N, C-alpha and C positions, 0 to 999 in steps of 0.2 A: 199507360203500359209497362208494366216493369214494378220492382219491389219495393219495400220497405225500407227503413233505415238500413245499414249496411249490417242487414242479419246474414250470417254466413251458418253453414251448415253444420253439423257434428264433425263433418271431416275437413273442415276449411282451414284449420290449422294445420294439417300436414299434408293437403291434397298436393297431387302434381298437376297443374293445368295445362292444358296440351291444345296446342291451335295447330293442325297440320300446315304445312307448306301446300303452294301448288303441286301438282304431280311431279312436273320436270324436276322440281329441288327434291322431292323425296327419292326420285329414280336416279338421282344423282351423288345419294349417300351409299357409302361402300355398303355390299349387302351383309345382313346377319348370317351367321354362321347357321348351316343345319342341325336339327336335333342329334344328329348321329356326331357330327363334328363338334360339339359345342363345349369349351374345356370345363374342364373340373371347377378352376380355380379363375374366372373370366378378371380381366384387368379394365380399370377406367377406358386408360388410351385406346387400347386395341378394339374391346367389345361394347364398353358401355357408352362411349362419347356418340358413336355413328348413331346410336337408338336415341340419345338426348338431341342430336341435331337433327335430324328428320320429324321428331314430335314433339318436341317440348320447349325448345330455346327462343323460338320467335315470342314466347309469353314470357320464359324464365330468362330475364336477362336485365340487365339495368335498362329502364325507360321501355320495356318489353310492351308487346301489343297484346295485352289480353282486356277481354270486355272491351273492345273498342278503345284502348287507349288506359285502361285500367289498371295499373302494374301486377302482376304476379306476385305471390307470398314472398319469394325466394328465387333467387339467380339459379342456373344449372348448366354454368359452362365452364368454369374452372373445377379441376378436382376438390380444390378445398373448399368451394362453394358446395358441392354434391355431396362429398363424404358426410357430413353429418345427417342426411336426410335418404342414405341407402336404405334403410330399413323401412322405411315410411312409402318410399318409393315402391319397393319391392308389395308391400301390405296394398296398398291402392290399386296398383297394377293387376294384383293376384284377384282381388275382388273386382275389377272391371270398375271402378269408380272413375278410373282415369286411364285414358281419357276420355273423356266426355262423351258419350254416343247412348242415345235411347229409343231411336227406330227398333222395332221388333226384329229378330235374325233374320225371319222372312225376307225382309226387304234387303239384304246386305248387297251391295253391288249395284244398287238402282240410285243412287245419290251422289253426286260431287263430295268430294273433301270428307269423304266417309272417315271418319277417326276409330282408329283402333290397332292394337299393338297384335302381332302372330305369337303363337304361342313359344316359338322359339326365343323372341323378344322378352316376353315374362319372363321364360324360364333364366335368361342370361342375367337380367337384373336383379332376379331371384338368388340366382348363387352367387351373384357378385355380393349382394347383403350379406349371404349366410357365411360365405367364406373370408371375410374381413374387409371386404371392398378395399381392394389392391390398389394403388396408380399403377403399375405396372410401367412399360417403356414410353417414355413421352416421343419419342421418336416412330413408334407406329401409330400414333394419333393422326386421323385423318386431316384435311386441311381445315381451319377456320370456317363456320360457316357464314356465308354474306349473307346477311339480311336484305329484304327488299327494296327498302326505304332507310337514307340517312336520318331521315325525321321522323323514323318511328312508324310512319303508316303502313297497314298491314299488306298492303299489295302494291306499294310501288311510290313513286313521284307522283303527287296530281297535278294537274293543268291549272286549276284553281281552289285556293282556299278561302272560303268564306268565314270571318267570325262574326259573332254577335255584335250590334253595333257598337256596344259600349261594356264594360265590366259590370257586373249586376252582385250588389251586396246583400247577402242573406243574413239578415239580423240574428242576434244571441237568441232573441224570444221565440223564434220561428222554429215550429214544428214541420209544415208541411205546404209549400206554396208551389204553384205551377203558374208561373207568368209567361207572356210570348214577346216575342220581339220579332219586327219588320227591319228588313234589309234590302233595299231596290238596287237591284245590279246595274251597276254602271258600264258604259260604252266600251271603257276600258278592263272591266271584267268580261265583258262578252258581248263584243260587238256583232256578232250574229249568231240565230237561233243555231245549238246546238244538241246533241243527243248524249245521255249520261251512259258510258259504259259502266263505271262503277262509282259507288260514294260510299263514305266511311264519317260517322259522327265522333267525335272526338270531346269528351269531357274536359272543361278546362280545370275543374276541383271535382275531383272523384270521390273527396270525403262529403260533398255536399250534392253532386248530381245523382239523383234518383236514377231518371233516364232523361234523353233529349230525341228530338225528332225534328223534320222539318219537311213544310210543304210547298210547293209553288202556286203562284196565282199568276195566270197572263194579264196584261194590262195594255190597254190602250194609248196614245200619243199622249194623253192628258192625264195617266196614269189611274185610271180608272179599273178596276177589275172587270173584265169582261170571259164572259162563258168562251171555254175551249175545250172543243171535242177531242182535240190530239194532246195536249198538254194541260199539265195543271194535275194537282192532288198530293197525295204523300210521295215524297222521293226518298226518304230516309226514316227509320226508326228503330230504335236499338232496344236491346231486353240483357238481362245479366246473360253473360256468356255469348251472346250473339257478336255476329263483326261486319263486316260491311258487306254492301250488296253489289253482285257485281251480275250483268248479264252477257250473253252470249253475244258474238257477231249478229247483226241483224235484227237483235233484239235491243230496247232501249227506251228511255224517259226523255220528253224534249222538254227542255228549258229555251223558251224565247227569251232575246234580248229586251230587257227593260223590265221584266220579272220580278215579283216582290217574292222573296224569299220569308217562309212565317217559320222561325224558331218554336217549338213549344217545350220547355225546359219544365221538370217536377225535380223540385229539390227536397229532399226530406233528412232531418237530422233530430235528434235528442235536443232540445232545446236547452238554453244554459250559459250563464257568463263563460266569454271565451271561445263558445261553440260557433259563432258567425263567421263568414267570410265573405272573398269575392269569386266569381268565376266568371269566366268568358268563353265558354265551349264555340266549337267550332264544324263547320263540315270542309269535307274535301271530295271533287270532285274530278275524274279522268275523264275526256270526252272521247266517244269512238270517231275514229277515223275513217270509218266505212258504213257504206249505206245502211240506213235503220230501215225496215218496211214491217216489224211486229212493233206496236206500242205497248209498253209494258206498264200495268196498272195495278194496284193495289184493291184488294177488297178484306174487310173484316166481317167476317162470317159469324154472327152474334145474334143474342135476343136479350130482350126483357122482360122482366114480370117473374121472374121466376127467385126460391128463396131455399135455402139450403138450411133445413132444420140442425137445431142443436144435435152434437154427439152422433151424426149421421156420417156412416162410412164408405158409402157408395152410392152419392147423389147424383143422378145422371141430367142433365141437360144438352136438348140438344139445339141447331141452328142450322140454315139452310139458303143458298141462293142458286137461281137458275141462270143458265148461260142463254144470252137471247140469241147470241151468232156463234158459229163454231170458233172453238178459241183453244189453244194452247196452257194447260198448268205449268208455271214452273218452279215454282218452289211454295213450303208451306212452313208456316211457324206458329204451332199452339201457345196460346197466350192464357195461363190463368194465374192466380195470385198464390199466396201459401196453402190454399187447401187443394189445389190442384191436383191429381193423382195419374189420370190416363187420359189420352185423345186417340180418337179415330177418325181420320177423313174417307169418305167413300163418294163414289161417284156414281149416281142411278142415272142409268141411259136411258133417251125415248122408248126404248123395247122393255124399258124395267128390268135390264139386266144391272147387276150391283158388284162393285168392285171396291175393295178399300184398297186406296193408294198409300195409304201412311197410317200406322198405327204406333204408338209411342205408349209403350203399358205401365214405364214407370217414369213419369213425367216429374223433373226436377226443377224447382222454381229457381234455384241460382243457376242453371245451366237451360237458359230456353233459346234452344238452336233453331236455325232456317235448315230445313231439309231441300236442297236444290235438284231436281231430276237430271241424269244426267241427259234423257231425253225428253225434252217437253211431251206432256200426256195432251194428248186429242181428245179434246170432248166435243161431240157435235151439237148444234143449237138446239136446246130444248132438255138437256141435261142437267141434273141435277146435281151441287154438291153439298153432301150431307157433314156435318160436324158436330160428332157426339162429344163431351167433356164428362167427365166424372172426380166428383171432389168428395175430400175426406174432411169432416168438420169434425174429427174426434181427437182425443187425447193420443192416441197412437200416432199421430202426424208429426212426424219433427220438425216440420217448417213452420207450425204453426207460430204466431208471433204475439197471440193473446189465448184466453180461454177458448174453447167448444160451445159457452154456454146459452148465446144468444143465436138466432138465425141470422142468415148470412144473405143478401140479395146483390146484385149487381151495382158496382159503383167506381168512384176513382181512386180512392184511397186504398192502400193495400192490405188493411183490415177490412172493407170489404171484397167482392170478389169479381173476376170476368170472366167470359168464355168468348175470346176472338181468335175465331181461325184464321189470322192472317193470312192470306192467299194472292201470291202474285200469279196473272194471267197475261196473253197477249193474244191479239185477233190472229186467227189462223190464214185470212183470205190478206196478203199483201195491201197496205195504205197505198193509195194512189198521188196522193198528194197532203202535204201538211201545211198548205196556206191558212192563214187564218183571215177568215170572213166576218161580217159583221154578226154577230149571233147575241149581241146586246150586253148590259151590265150581268154580275153576277154578284152584285151584295158586297159585302166588307171582302168575303176571299178567307176569313179566318175558321177556319173547322177545327173540331179536337181531335188531336194527334190521336188518342186512344180510340176515341169512342165513333171509330167509323163502321157504320152501320151497313149491310148489303143495301 
């Protein structure tokens, strides 16, 4: 699921990537001046630094938390670091290229961690750049921003870190390889069944890791995979610009003691002498400390058998799934490759009423964001989730990494395409038991991280 070689957008050399802090952390930042009181010559310490602390520094710092551990291109902590980028910061924020957020304006306020700067904040940054980017008085600076984790994890210190079983060598001649690695959790790592509250993937070598993810497979006492109606399946997947998965109190994914964790890695680079390297990626987990009654499940709403014609600018592809029980939709992450243009999620209710719950009119391959609803969306049994994606296979598409001369269908390479409407949902009726009964064996338990169909 994710991108080709470290392809960057035309803006990537000067972008200011932004990862918002939790709401409480943002609220703690000093409030920006109103438009009426904004100084004619803002200074770094008094006016600009509070904005950077609230919206930028989690990524833009040494060992920042950008793209699940992939460090942002420059630090924006000290004045001497920020000053050379003043005009670029102003340009990108005025154009609203940064901070990255691509849901249509009518959905404002519906999603957690919604990214964006106020008009006053944008004007502050613009005036600062235009009037000489002055430092000002350092005594007027707010206290330094305190980051959630000393080890660089986005949401704080995890309870468990699970690395790949051993380092993996990506040879010089490799262009694209997608291996899998199994780890069986020990008694020390997980002495009892636990629910995940949040989980984060971190690439060991960001220059080689195209993307990664993991699944969990329950096992019996003999180490054989079993069918488990409560636990199992995808627990984490990444994409450029995406971050950790976190679920509210009462919602989570169950991992049973003795489970097998199946890493799925996609390495991609330009082959050639000296391009190889080692990787040992990892995942970090924080366990719930309160009861969970709603099992979070991942669904990839997708379809096959379609083909985008050469030079076509608006090729639509649809897919759908039906909810067999009353459910809550928690979040959505549209996934396409470099031809992706827009994505729409619609719920068709049993009475044929139709509701759009997400529209991304300007899909950005380098920022594949997860849109998490502030209030889980109830959908009654029999409702259908329809996901429509539009592709641009033309010379006007700035993200293309090859020419538009050939037809393109669904495939695992980034020069192919995908239409996966990733969706996480949960049972609306609280579960009564999480006991594992004898449901029989489940084969190898190895599934494609990218290719999860409805």
